[in-house]
C-alpha positions as CSV (number, residue, x, y, z in Angstrom):
1,M,18.9,-3.8,-5.2
2,I,21.0,-1.5,-7.0
3,L,21.0,2.2,-6.6
4,S,22.1,4.8,-9.0
5,I,22.8,8.3,-7.5
6,P,22.4,10.9,-10.3
7,L,26.3,12.3,-9.9
8,F,25.6,14.5,-13.1
9,S,22.1,15.6,-12.3
10,P,21.6,19.4,-13.5
11,L,19.8,19.9,-10.1
12,L,22.1,18.7,-7.7
13,L,25.2,20.8,-9.6
14,V,23.1,23.8,-8.9
15,A,22.7,22.7,-5.0
16,A,26.3,21.8,-4.6
17,A,27.2,25.1,-6.4
18,L,24.7,27.1,-3.8
19,M,26.7,25.2,-1.0
20,A,29.9,25.9,-2.1
21,I,29.3,29.6,-2.4
22,G,27.7,29.9,0.4
23,L,30.9,28.7,2.5
24,L,33.0,31.2,0.0
25,I,31.1,34.3,0.6
26,Y,30.6,34.1,4.4
27,P,33.3,36.6,5.3
28,L,31.7,39.0,2.8
29,S,27.9,38.3,4.1
30,A,26.6,36.2,6.6
31,R,23.1,36.4,5.5
32,L,23.3,35.9,1.9
33,S,25.9,32.8,2.6
34,V,22.9,31.3,5.0
35,A,20.3,31.7,2.4
36,S,22.7,30.0,0.2
37,I,23.8,27.2,1.5
38,G,19.8,26.7,2.8
39,A,18.5,26.6,-0.7
40,G,21.2,24.3,-1.6
41,S,20.4,22.0,0.9
42,V,15.9,22.6,0.0
43,I,17.3,21.6,-3.7
44,M,19.2,18.5,-2.4
45,G,16.6,17.1,-0.4
46,A,13.9,17.5,-2.6
47,V,15.7,16.0,-5.5
48,V,16.5,13.2,-3.4
49,L,13.1,12.5,-2.5
50,T,11.7,12.3,-5.6
51,G,14.0,10.2,-7.0
52,L,14.1,7.6,-4.5
53,P,13.0,3.8,-5.1
54,E,10.0,2.9,-3.3
55,G,11.9,0.6,-0.3
56,F,13.2,3.6,1.2
57,K,10.4,6.2,1.0
58,I,10.1,6.0,5.1
59,Q,14.0,6.3,5.6
60,A,14.6,8.9,3.2
61,A,11.7,11.0,4.3
62,I,13.5,10.9,7.5
63,L,16.6,11.9,6.7
64,F,16.0,14.3,3.6
65,G,12.8,15.5,4.8
66,M,15.3,17.0,7.9
67,A,17.3,18.8,4.9
68,V,14.6,19.8,3.2
69,V,12.8,21.3,7.1
70,V,16.3,22.4,7.7
71,G,17.4,24.4,4.4
72,G,13.6,26.2,4.3
73,W,14.8,27.1,8.3
74,M,17.8,28.9,7.4
75,M,16.8,30.9,4.6
76,F,13.9,32.3,6.7
77,I,16.0,33.2,9.0
78,A,18.4,34.9,6.4
79,I,15.4,37.6,4.9
80,K,14.3,38.1,8.1
81,K,15.2,41.8,9.8
82,G,17.3,41.6,12.4
């Protein structure tokens, strides 16, 4: 089976950009950094989960489902009042 990873997918590029911005902005605002990295993780996980072949659904649900859950948790923590 040949798997094609959409390297030029606009949504995956947005997710990568959000994660990179989150890493770079950390010295200025940790809260905004965590929210940005979490949003990138949610986008990346959702894109990968929707585009997988049928034979990889269980493995992908575990691996990339965790990325979606943890990314959502990161965004929740970032917007929660301190």
